[in-house]
Residue, then its C-alpha position, 0 to 999 in steps of 0.5 A: x501462543x499462535x498469532x494472529x488471534x482469530x475472532x473465534x479464539x478471542x472476541x473481536x472487541x478485545x483488541x490489543x491495538x495492533x493489526x489482528x492482535x499481532x505482537x510487536x516482535x517475533x523471531x524470523x519475521x518476514x512481514x512488519x506492519x507500521x503505522x504512518x499517521x501523517x496527513x498534513x500534506x493533504x490538499x482537501x480533507x484531512x484525517x488520515x492520521x487516524x487511519x492506522x488505528x481504524x484499520x487495525x480495529x477493522x482487522x479484528x473481524x478478519x480470520x487468519x486463513x486466506x482461502x484463495x492463496x491457501x496460506x496463513x499470511x501472518x502466521x506463515x510470515x511470523x508477521x509483527x506490528x511495530x506500531x506507529x511512527x511518531x510523525x511530526x504533523x507540522x514538519x513533513x521533512x522530519x516526518x519523512x526521516x522518521x518514517x524512512x528510518x522505521x521502514x529501513x530498519x525493517x528492511x535491514x532485518x529482511x522484513x517486508x514492511x506494510x505501511x498503513x497511512x496516512x496520506x499518499x505523501x508517506x510513500x516517498x519515505x518508503x521509496x527512499x528506504x527501498x532505493x537505498x537498499x535495492x537501487x531504483x525499484x519497480x512500482x505498482x501503483x493503484x490510484x485514481x490520481x497519478x500523484x505526479x503534479x509538481x507543486x500545489x500552492x508552490x509547495x513541492x511536497x504534498x500528497x499529489x507529488x510523491x511520484x514526481x519527487x521519486x523520479x527526480x530522486x532516482x528512487x524508481x525505474x520509470x520503465x517499471x512503474x505502472x499507475x493503474x486506475x487513473x480517472x476523474x476530472x483534471x486541471x488540464x489535458x497534460x495532467x496524465x501526460x506528465x506521468x507518461x513523459x516521465x516514462x511511467x506506464x499509465x493505465x486509466x480506468x477506461x483502459x483497464x476496463x477495455x483491456x482487462x486486468x489480465x492483459x495489464x498483469x502480463x505487461x507488468x510481469x514482462x516489464x518488471x520481472x524480478x526487479x525489487x518491487x514496491x506496491x502502493x495502494x490509494x483507497x480512492x482507486x475503489x469507487x466511493x460507493x464501496x470506499x467513501x472514507x477518503x479525502x479526494x473522491x472520484x466516481x467511476x471506480x472499481x468495486x471492492x470485489x473487482x479490486x480484491x480480484x486484481x490484488x490477489x492476482x499479483x503473485x510472482x513479483x519480488x516485493x520489498x514493500x507495500x503501503x495503503x493510504x488515504x483512508x479517512x475514518x471520519x468519513x467512514x461511518x459504517x467502517x466499510x472503507x477501513x474493513x476493505x483497507x484491512x482486507x487489502x493489507x491481509x492480501x498484501x501479507x498473503x502475497x509475501x506468504x505465497x512467495x515464502x511458501x514457494x521458497x520452502x517448497x523449492x528447498x524441500x524439492x532440492 
């Protein structure tokens, strides 16, 4: 049977519970989806633990072909969906261990993981897995917040701190970290500066609008080159008018159309992992946030498929 099953083969409402009805195992898999339903590191709204199943459900309406990249992302990569990591809601450190193990197992098989969060604290587990195998990685980070705040209620591990912890643990190469779309009110003037002090490139929403994404993209390509790269996407990068189902809303963001255009331009990087975080289905009554999240995941797989296709062509030419 050919996967994923498109809606014209099997009705959208006939789901297997996996993303686009992907199987849990296939030979020569290059992409592996994994749910990370951990949300008790969130500082305000919770409910992202239910995002993996909501995003999978929304994926039922997607078709297998990507017309922009001319690939079948999940077929060209023999993609699989291994289900959810059995996280422990009241224990972030044991949950980190479980998530890191799941992601690391995929990486050891040559599979690029796409994590479905969960709050943004989960990314630290994936970065730990990546750094163990590739050394400090580059990171492209779409968000309205820098998530480099040290503590909250004197707690060091929460969804606002994964990228200061990643810096401290040597998981990322600071000169190759780009935080894109930062906006909103702050606790104090130093909130954004703290990221810059770590050596990260911070691109505010205003700066992105002023320069244009093509300029930022060229800067990223020069800085990152072929360094193993992790892409993390917080759904609150998108304006709440297009993605209301999230935990820490920030107005003045980007439309879904603008967002997809940016993501689809990110070819040519050496991706070793992705994740998408902070979708809260309980605040998403029309499912537009979950559908956008599923579409972005479709695009992540397409970025891997483009590279896989390019390698195949190079082999034929040689």
